[in-house]
Residue frames as a rotation matrix with the C-alpha (Angstrom) as fourth column:
UNK 1
0.055 0.998 0.033 46.40
0.994 -0.052 -0.093 -22.07
-0.091 0.038 -0.995 13.68
UNK 2
-0.857 -0.295 0.423 45.58
0.397 -0.900 0.178 -18.63
0.328 0.321 0.889 12.39
UNK 3
-0.446 0.734 -0.513 43.10
0.373 -0.368 -0.852 -16.10
-0.814 -0.571 -0.109 13.70
UNK 4
0.517 0.793 0.323 40.51
0.661 -0.130 -0.739 -14.37
-0.544 0.595 -0.592 11.57
UNK 5
0.741 -0.251 -0.623 42.65
-0.395 -0.913 -0.102 -11.37
-0.544 0.321 -0.775 10.64
UNK 6
-0.348 -0.935 0.075 45.66
-0.533 0.263 0.804 -13.50
-0.771 0.240 -0.589 9.66
UNK 7
-0.330 0.281 0.901 43.43
0.580 0.814 -0.042 -15.81
-0.745 0.509 -0.432 7.58
UNK 8
0.762 0.646 -0.048 41.81
0.397 -0.524 -0.753 -12.90
-0.512 0.554 -0.656 5.74
UNK 9
0.412 -0.720 -0.559 45.26
-0.684 -0.649 0.333 -11.40
-0.602 0.245 -0.760 5.04
UNK 10
-0.510 -0.583 0.632 46.48
-0.091 0.768 0.634 -14.79
-0.855 0.266 -0.445 3.80
UNK 11
0.198 0.668 0.717 43.54
0.747 0.371 -0.551 -15.00
-0.634 0.645 -0.426 1.35
UNK 12
0.889 0.135 -0.438 44.17
-0.095 -0.880 -0.465 -11.49
-0.448 0.455 -0.770 0.04
UNK 13
0.154 -0.942 -0.298 47.91
-0.815 -0.292 0.500 -12.18
-0.558 0.166 -0.813 -0.48
UNK 14
-0.593 -0.585 0.554 47.90
-0.307 0.800 0.515 -15.78
-0.745 0.135 -0.654 -1.65
UNK 15
0.003 0.668 0.744 44.88
0.706 0.526 -0.475 -16.04
-0.708 0.526 -0.470 -3.94
UNK 16
-0.900 -0.414 0.135 45.49
0.364 -0.544 0.756 -14.39
-0.239 0.730 0.640 -7.30
UNK 17
-0.669 0.601 0.438 42.83
0.197 -0.426 0.883 -11.83
0.717 0.677 0.166 -8.25
UNK 18
-0.165 0.615 -0.771 41.24
0.981 0.180 -0.067 -11.46
0.098 -0.768 -0.633 -4.80
UNK 19
-0.306 0.173 0.936 39.28
0.182 -0.955 0.236 -8.23
0.935 0.242 0.261 -4.51
UNK 20
-0.201 0.259 0.945 37.86
-0.901 -0.426 -0.075 -8.88
0.383 -0.867 0.319 -1.04
UNK 21
-0.441 0.045 -0.896 37.30
0.219 0.974 -0.058 -11.53
0.871 -0.222 -0.439 1.58
UNK 22
-0.161 0.445 0.881 35.07
-0.884 -0.461 0.071 -11.92
0.438 -0.768 0.468 4.62
UNK 23
-0.901 0.091 -0.424 34.37
0.269 0.884 -0.382 -14.38
0.340 -0.458 -0.821 7.39
UNK 24
-0.470 0.839 0.276 30.61
-0.692 -0.544 0.475 -14.43
0.548 0.032 0.836 7.90
UNK 25
-0.893 0.350 0.283 28.21
-0.010 0.614 -0.789 -15.90
-0.450 -0.707 -0.545 10.49
UNK 26
-0.806 0.587 -0.075 25.20
-0.125 -0.045 0.991 -17.06
0.579 0.808 0.109 8.45
UNK 27
-0.323 0.731 -0.602 23.04
0.923 0.383 -0.030 -17.52
0.208 -0.565 -0.798 11.52
UNK 28
0.082 0.321 -0.944 23.10
0.599 -0.773 -0.211 -13.74
-0.797 -0.548 -0.255 12.15
UNK 29
0.732 0.139 0.667 24.24
0.666 -0.352 -0.658 -12.36
0.143 0.926 -0.350 8.76
UNK 30
0.890 -0.424 -0.167 27.09
-0.304 -0.826 0.475 -10.51
-0.340 -0.372 -0.864 10.40
UNK 31
0.558 -0.815 -0.157 30.60
0.088 0.247 -0.965 -10.32
0.825 0.525 0.209 9.00
UNK 32
0.876 -0.315 -0.366 33.10
0.431 0.168 0.887 -11.25
-0.218 -0.934 0.283 11.73
UNK 33
-0.032 -0.908 -0.418 35.92
0.133 -0.418 0.898 -9.79
-0.991 -0.027 0.135 9.64
UNK 34
0.894 0.272 0.357 36.45
0.386 -0.062 -0.920 -8.23
-0.228 0.960 -0.161 6.22
UNK 35
-0.131 -0.919 -0.372 39.42
0.136 -0.388 0.911 -7.21
-0.982 0.069 0.176 4.13
UNK 36
-0.883 -0.217 0.417 39.40
0.438 -0.058 0.897 -5.50
-0.171 0.974 0.146 0.75
UNK 37
0.215 0.968 0.126 36.31
0.948 -0.176 -0.266 -4.35
-0.235 0.176 -0.956 -1.05
UNK 38
-0.850 -0.526 -0.004 36.13
0.516 -0.836 0.188 -0.59
-0.102 0.157 0.982 -1.12
UNK 39
-0.641 0.617 -0.456 33.77
-0.340 -0.761 -0.553 2.25
-0.688 -0.200 0.698 -1.83
UNK 40
-0.357 0.473 -0.805 32.45
-0.912 0.010 0.410 0.47
0.202 0.881 0.428 -4.91
UNK 41
0.007 0.335 -0.942 31.98
-0.089 0.939 0.333 -2.86
0.996 0.082 0.036 -3.17
UNK 42
-0.083 0.061 0.995 30.71
-0.955 -0.289 -0.062 -3.04
0.284 -0.955 0.082 0.41
UNK 43
-0.658 -0.325 -0.679 31.69
-0.228 0.946 -0.232 -6.37
0.717 0.002 -0.697 1.87
UNK 44
-0.899 0.383 0.212 29.38
-0.186 0.103 -0.977 -5.96
-0.396 -0.918 -0.021 4.86
UNK 45
-0.001 0.928 -0.374 26.35
-0.872 -0.184 -0.454 -5.67
-0.490 0.325 0.809 2.56
UNK 46
-0.033 -0.090 -0.995 27.56
-0.796 0.605 -0.028 -8.53
0.605 0.791 -0.092 0.40
UNK 47
-0.934 -0.347 -0.091 28.12
-0.200 0.715 -0.669 -10.71
0.297 -0.607 -0.737 3.45
UNK 48
-0.577 0.785 0.223 24.58
-0.381 -0.018 -0.924 -10.13
-0.722 -0.619 0.310 4.66
UNK 49
0.212 0.663 -0.718 23.10
-0.960 0.004 -0.280 -10.79
-0.183 0.748 0.637 1.21
UNK 50
-0.274 -0.400 -0.875 25.07
-0.636 0.757 -0.147 -13.99
0.721 0.516 -0.462 0.75
UNK 51
-0.877 0.109 0.468 23.79
-0.376 0.451 -0.810 -15.21
-0.299 -0.886 -0.354 4.08
UNK 52
0.142 0.988 -0.058 20.40
-0.734 0.065 -0.676 -15.43
-0.664 0.138 0.735 2.36
UNK 53
0.185 -0.149 -0.971 21.96
-0.873 0.429 -0.232 -17.52
0.452 0.891 -0.050 -0.42
UNK 54
-0.813 -0.556 -0.171 23.46
-0.382 0.732 -0.564 -20.00
0.439 -0.394 -0.808 2.04
UNK 55
-0.624 0.643 0.445 20.22
-0.433 0.190 -0.881 -20.27
-0.651 -0.742 0.160 4.04
UNK 56
0.304 0.813 -0.496 18.17
-0.881 0.041 -0.472 -20.81
-0.363 0.580 0.729 0.91
UNK 57
-0.083 -0.415 -0.906 20.43
-0.715 0.658 -0.236 -23.60
0.694 0.629 -0.351 -0.36
UNK 58
-0.955 -0.262 0.138 20.46
-0.275 0.617 -0.737 -25.34
0.108 -0.742 -0.662 3.02
UNK 59
-0.306 0.928 0.212 16.68
-0.576 -0.004 -0.817 -25.08
-0.758 -0.372 0.536 3.21
UNK 60
0.338 0.392 -0.855 16.31
-0.936 0.231 -0.264 -26.47
0.094 0.890 0.445 -0.31
UNK 61
-0.530 -0.620 -0.578 18.58
-0.522 0.776 -0.354 -29.39
0.668 0.114 -0.735 0.47
UNK 62
-0.879 0.259 0.401 16.54
-0.300 0.353 -0.886 -30.13
-0.371 -0.899 -0.233 3.56
UNK 63
0.086 0.981 -0.172 13.25
-0.770 -0.044 -0.637 -30.07
-0.632 0.187 0.752 1.58
UNK 64
0.336 -0.040 -0.941 14.78
-0.826 0.467 -0.314 -32.42
0.452 0.883 0.124 -1.00
UNK 65
0.947 0.050 0.319 16.06
-0.241 0.765 0.598 -34.75
-0.214 -0.643 0.736 1.68
UNK 66
0.529 -0.838 -0.135 19.66
0.011 0.166 -0.986 -34.36
0.849 0.520 0.097 0.57
UNK 67
0.979 -0.194 -0.063 21.88
0.089 0.127 0.988 -35.58
-0.184 -0.973 0.141 3.38
UNK 68
0.251 -0.913 0.323 25.11
0.901 0.098 -0.423 -34.03
0.354 0.397 0.847 2.23
UNK 69
0.309 -0.194 -0.931 27.16
0.561 -0.753 0.344 -30.94
-0.768 -0.629 -0.124 3.04
UNK 70
0.973 -0.032 0.227 27.84
0.157 -0.626 -0.764 -27.89
0.167 0.780 -0.604 0.92
UNK 71
0.085 -0.990 -0.114 31.53
0.974 0.058 0.217 -27.44
-0.208 -0.130 0.969 0.21
UNK 72
-0.718 -0.251 -0.649 31.21
0.186 -0.968 0.168 -24.16
-0.671 0.000 0.742 -1.64
UNK 73
0.474 0.849 0.236 28.84
0.664 -0.168 -0.729 -22.08
-0.579 0.502 -0.643 -3.72
UNK 74
-0.679 -0.732 0.049 30.09
0.554 -0.468 0.688 -20.30
-0.481 0.495 0.724 -6.82
UNK 75
0.608 0.776 -0.167 28.36
0.461 -0.516 -0.722 -17.25
-0.647 0.362 -0.671 -8.34
UNK 76
-0.480 -0.771 0.419 29.76
0.790 -0.173 0.588 -16.09
-0.381 0.613 0.692 -11.61
UNK 77
0.508 0.535 -0.675 29.22
0.166 -0.830 -0.533 -12.54
-0.845 0.158 -0.511 -12.79
UNK 78
0.982 -0.106 0.159 30.43
0.142 -0.153 -0.978 -10.95
0.128 0.982 -0.135 -16.02
UNK 79
0.356 -0.891 0.281 33.69
-0.353 -0.407 -0.843 -9.74
0.865 0.201 -0.459 -14.47
UNK 80
-0.329 -0.437 0.837 33.81
-0.927 -0.019 -0.375 -11.37
0.180 -0.899 -0.399 -11.04
UNK 81
-0.135 0.294 -0.946 33.56
0.180 0.946 0.269 -14.71
0.974 -0.134 -0.181 -9.26
UNK 82
-0.028 0.171 0.985 32.03
-0.937 -0.349 0.034 -14.89
0.350 -0.921 0.170 -5.82
UNK 83
-0.222 -0.185 -0.957 33.01
-0.011 0.982 -0.187 -17.98
0.975 -0.031 -0.220 -3.85
UNK 84
0.271 0.402 0.875 31.27
-0.916 -0.173 0.363 -18.98
0.297 -0.899 0.321 -0.62
UNK 85
-0.323 -0.452 -0.831 32.97
-0.118 0.891 -0.439 -21.72
0.939 -0.044 -0.341 1.41
UNK 86
0.720 0.602 0.346 31.07
-0.466 0.050 0.883 -23.17
0.514 -0.797 0.317 4.36
UNK 87
-0.294 -0.907 0.301 33.46
-0.827 0.083 -0.557 -23.96
0.480 -0.413 -0.774 7.18
UNK 88
0.598 0.459 -0.657 33.61
-0.168 0.874 0.457 -27.48
0.784 -0.163 0.600 8.59
UNK 89
-0.441 -0.863 -0.248 36.43
0.117 0.219 -0.969 -27.11
0.890 -0.456 0.004 11.10
UNK 90
-0.168 0.334 -0.927 35.84
0.940 0.338 -0.049 -27.48
0.297 -0.880 -0.371 14.82
UNK 91
-0.309 0.090 -0.947 34.13
0.650 -0.706 -0.279 -24.46
-0.694 -0.702 0.160 16.38
UNK 92
-0.925 -0.121 -0.360 33.12
-0.143 -0.768 0.625 -22.97
-0.352 0.629 0.693 13.01
UNK 93
-0.475 0.814 0.334 29.50
0.868 0.496 0.026 -24.13
-0.144 0.302 -0.942 12.73
UNK 94
0.550 0.806 -0.217 27.41
0.714 -0.589 -0.378 -21.49
-0.432 0.053 -0.900 11.00
UNK 95
0.237 -0.564 -0.791 30.35
-0.212 -0.824 0.525 -19.74
-0.948 0.043 -0.315 9.38
UNK 96
0.660 -0.143 0.738 31.50
0.712 0.435 -0.552 -19.24
-0.242 0.889 0.388 5.82
UNK 97
-0.387 -0.798 -0.462 34.39
0.309 -0.584 0.750 -17.61
-0.869 0.148 0.473 4.01
UNK 98
0.737 0.641 0.214 33.31
0.473 -0.263 -0.841 -15.27
-0.483 0.721 -0.497 1.23
UNK 99
-0.335 -0.941 -0.042 35.79
0.422 -0.190 0.886 -14.49
-0.842 0.279 0.461 -1.52
UNK 100
0.827 0.500 -0.255 35.36
0.020 -0.480 -0.877 -11.94
-0.561 0.720 -0.408 -4.33
UNK 101
-0.129 -0.911 0.391 37.65
0.491 0.284 0.824 -12.51
-0.862 0.298 0.411 -7.29
UNK 102
-0.009 0.000 -1.000 38.51
-0.743 -0.669 0.007 -10.58
-0.669 0.743 0.006 -10.43
UNK 103
0.739 0.450 0.501 37.28
-0.063 0.787 -0.614 -12.93
-0.670 0.422 0.610 -13.22
UNK 104
0.895 -0.389 -0.216 40.09
-0.292 -0.147 -0.945 -11.90
0.336 0.909 -0.245 -15.56
UNK 105
-0.006 -0.972 0.235 42.91
-0.831 -0.126 -0.542 -12.65
0.557 -0.199 -0.807 -13.13
UNK 106
0.007 0.065 0.998 41.63
-0.895 0.446 -0.022 -15.48
-0.446 -0.893 0.061 -10.95
UNK 107
-0.568 -0.124 -0.814 42.10
-0.459 0.868 0.189 -19.20
0.683 0.481 -0.550 -11.27
UNK 108
0.331 0.856 0.396 39.06
-0.813 0.046 0.580 -20.82
0.478 -0.514 0.712 -9.69
UNK 109
0.673 -0.098 -0.733 40.65
0.214 0.975 0.066 -24.20
0.708 -0.201 0.676 -9.07
UNK 110
-0.406 -0.906 -0.125 43.63
0.497 -0.104 -0.862 -22.61
0.767 -0.411 0.492 -7.32
UNK 111
-0.447 0.332 0.831 41.33
-0.624 -0.781 -0.024 -20.27
0.641 -0.529 0.556 -5.38
UNK 112
0.660 0.748 -0.068 39.28
-0.514 0.516 0.685 -23.19
0.548 -0.418 0.725 -4.08
UNK 113
0.364 -0.627 -0.689 42.45
0.557 0.739 -0.379 -25.14
0.747 -0.245 0.618 -3.18
UNK 114
-0.648 -0.685 0.332 43.92
0.193 -0.570 -0.798 -22.17
0.736 -0.454 0.502 -1.31
UNK 115
-0.099 0.704 0.703 40.64
-0.782 -0.492 0.383 -21.42
0.616 -0.512 0.599 0.49
UNK 116
0.765 0.302 -0.569 40.57
0.021 0.871 0.490 -25.05
0.644 -0.387 0.660 1.77
UNK 117
-0.119 -0.894 -0.432 44.07
0.707 0.229 -0.669 -24.57
0.697 -0.385 0.605 3.18
UNK 118
-0.666 -0.063 0.744 43.09
-0.309 -0.884 -0.351 -21.28
0.679 -0.463 0.569 4.82
UNK 119
0.422 0.890 0.174 40.00
-0.627 0.147 0.765 -22.97
0.655 -0.432 0.620 6.35
UNK 120
0.554 -0.226 -0.801 42.13
0.430 0.902 0.043 -25.77
0.713 -0.368 0.597 7.77
UNK 121
-0.501 -0.849 -0.167 44.44
0.650 -0.241 -0.720 -23.26
0.571 -0.469 0.673 9.51
UNK 122
-0.317 0.431 0.845 41.68
-0.330 -0.885 0.328 -20.93
0.889 -0.175 0.423 10.74
UNK 123
-0.625 0.162 -0.763 40.90
0.738 0.440 -0.511 -20.92
0.253 -0.883 -0.394 14.45
UNK 124
-0.151 0.685 0.712 37.68
0.051 -0.714 0.698 -19.17
0.987 0.142 0.073 15.34
């Protein structure tokens, strides 16, 4: 089992094209940990904004009566991919991993696969 810091470091090192990663509590909008980003990309602001995305999708599913779980949400930009993975492991209710990828270097299938492995090892 890995703690938050080790899991974020694993994501940065093992997922090709990762620009930043965060563990976020979508009940509060707070990032519990961040790594990467920089002066041109504030992961704290992005984490809070993507909390609204997760809440909106969950609310929509509820209104539609969809009795399923979100695995991940993908947002594609011109040069980046933003991947939001809701955590399902024990003790992680209300949390998601947020991954920012360079669209020119990233492999989405591999990123999703690796993020699932990181989630499985993460102990919150």
